[in-house]
N, C-alpha and C positions, 0 to 999 in steps of 0.2 A: 756833515756826516758823509762818508763815502761807503759804497756798498760793493763788496767783492762778490761777483756773480758765480765764481768757481765753487761748485758744490751746492749752490742754492737750489731748492726744490721749487719748481715753477709750473703752475697750471695756466695754459694758454688756450683760449677759445678762438674759433674762427682761424685755425692754423693751416687750413689746406690750400690756401691761395692768397694772392695779393700781399698786403702788409703782414698778415699773420704768418704765411709761409716764409717770407724773408726774415721775419723776426725770430721764428723758430731756428732758422739757420744760424743767425748771428748769436743767439742765446746758447745754442749748442757749441758753437766755436769758443764761447766764453767759459765753457766748462760746467754749465748748469745742467741739472737733471730735469727732464721735461716730461710732462703729461699733456699731450696735444689732443685737442678736442675739435671736432667739426662733424658735418653730416656725411662727408665723403671718406669712407674707411680706406679705399684704395689709395687715395692721395696722401692720407696721413701715414699709411703703412710704408709707402715709398720713402717718405722723410725718415721715419723711425729706422728703417733698415740702413739707410745712408749714415745716420748719426751713430748707430751701434757699430757700424764697420769702422768708424773712427775711434771707437772706444768710449763714446759718450752715452750715458744712460738716457733712454728715451722710450716712451710708451704712447700708444695711440688708443683712443677710445671714441668710437662713433657716438655722437650725442646731439640731441636737439635741446639747446639750452633753455627753450621755452617750456620744457616739460620738467615738473618738479622731480620725478623719479630719475631722470637723466642727470639733473643737477646733483642729486644726492649720490648717484653712482660715481660721478666724477670725483667727488670728495673722498668717497670710500676708496676709489682706486688710487688716489693721491696718497692716502694713508698706507695702503698695502704696497704699492709699487715704489713710492718715493720715501716712505717712512714719515710723512708729514708734509707740511706746506709752508714755504717762506714767502712766495710771491704769487698773487692771482692777477692775471692780465685779462681783462674783458675787452676782447677785440672783435668778437663776432658782431655783425651788423647787416642790415638790409635797408634798402632805400627805394623810393619811388620818385620819378621825375615827371610830374604832371601838376597842372594847376588845381587847386583845392576843389573848385566847383566841378571839375571833371573827374574827380576821384570818388572814392566811396568809403564807407565805414569799415569795411573788411581790410582794406589796405591800411587805414590808420591804425586799427587794432593789431595787425600783424607787425607793423613797424614798432609800435610801442612795446609789444611783447618781446621782440628780439633785442631792441636797442635800449630799453629801459628796465622793464620788469625783470628780465632774465638776469642781467648783471646785478640788479639790486638784490634779488633774492639769492643769487650765488654768493654775493658778498656776505649777506646775513648768515648763510649756512657756513661759510668759511671762517668767520670770526673766531670760533673756539680753537680751530687748528692754527690760525695764524698767530694767536696769542702765545703759542708755544714755539713759533718759528724763530729763525735767526734773522734779525733786522727785517721783520716782516713788512710787506707793502702790498697795496692794491693799486694797480694801474688801469685807469679807464681811458680807452681810446674814444675820443669824441670826434668833433669836427669843427671847422670855423663856423659851420651853420648852427652850432651850439652856442656861439657867441654873438653872431649876427644872422638872424633868420633870412632866408633867401626865397624869392618867388619861385614857384614850381617845385620847391623842396620843402613844402610846408609841414607835411607830416614828419619827415626826416629831421627838419629843424627842431620841431616840437620835442621829439624824442631825445635829441642830443642836448637841447636846453635842459631837459629834465635830468639827464645824466650829469650834466655840468653842475646843476644845483645840488644833486645828491652828493656829488664828490666833495663840494665845498662844505656841506653840512657834516659828512662823515669824517672829514679832515679834523674837525674839532672834536667830534664824538669819540673817534677811535684813538685819539692821542692818549687817552687814559690806559689803553692796551699797548701803547708804543707801536701802533701800526700806522705806517705812513700811507697817505692817500694821494696819489699823483694823477694829473690829468694831462692828456695829450690832445692837442687841437691842430690837426693837420689841415692844409688847404688841398687844392686839387691834386689828386694822386693818379698816376697811370697805373690802374689796377684792373681787375676783372669786374669791377662794380657795374659798368654799363651793360655787361652781358646778363646780369642777374637782377636788374630792376624790376620791381613789381609792376610798374607802369613806366612807359617811356613816351610821353606825349608832350613834353615841354617844347616850347617854340624857339627858345634861344639856342644858338649853336655853341656847344661846349666840346672842345677838343681835348678829351681825356688823355690823348697821347702826349700832349704838352705838359702834363702834370709831373709831379715829382716821382722818380722811380720808387717803387716799394722798398727797395733796399736802403735808400736815403732816409725814408721815414723810420724804418726799422733801426737803422744806426742811431738816429736821434732818440728813439725810445730807450735803447740800451743805455745810451749816455746819460739820459735823464734818470734812469733807474739807478745807475751807478752813483750819480752825483746827488740823488735824492731831490731833484728839482720839482717843486710843487706844481707848476704849470708850464707846459712847453708848447709854443705856437710854431708851426712848421709851414714853410713855404712863403715866397714873396708875396703871392696873391693874398694869403691869409693875413699876413703881417700888415700889409698896405691897407686892406679893407678894414681890419679891426681898428687900426690906428686912425684912419679917416672917420670911421663911424663914431669913435670915442669923441672926437672934437666936433664933428658935423653930423649928428644924428638925423636932424630934420632934412638936411641936404641929401644925405644918403637915401632917406625914404623917398624923397622927390625924384632923385635920379632913377631909382629902381622902378617907381611907379611910371615914370615917362617911358622907360624902356619897355615895360609890359604893354602899355597902351600902343606903343609903336609896333610891337610884334603882332597885336591883334588887328591893327589897321592894315598890316601887310597881308 
């Protein structure tokens, strides 16, 4: 099945920066009607004004996806502004880069609220609207850490593993409503994530500037949505790591543990 995005009504969370901003741009160019959500109203409004100047329908709503009332407002706005919903894209996310023993419960709970509970409950609320949509779909943006957990990304990995598991379960459940459920698994991306980490105490050196441009990730998400691809792994690092881990899981564990020991010895 192929999906024409022209005229589709799409709700996108985490749309003010990084992958979300690039994705909003490309979806707008595809002719989709957009409801953009994030916590930064000013950044969202800039996007909306630019899209409208091109004649593409777009609306912005400042929202905290961890709040039930904000999730309900998003869907109410989708009904009012777009006349319904065809695609829900759960892109909003938060991370912490620190070893688990050095972190705390508050960090874990915040990450799980944003990365797992928020998209899960937004999907639950959106199901009645999506059942009335045109070739409806849910797109969950996870991470390669959701397929192979990484040291110093422990809470983040746990949240993305949960999102991957939910996606797989819902793929079977929502088939009775003809709602497609797609999963995106990006590797290292050159985004604004490092500036918004809850903690930044990891000892390994990660050069985020060497990651994929957000525009590349966004283009792959649009392509996956059009082609209705069940799961899309993005980035050479993610593809290599997940393939290696598939065939050599114990060796992967040993290599990662050796790396952590060396970091602490240094």
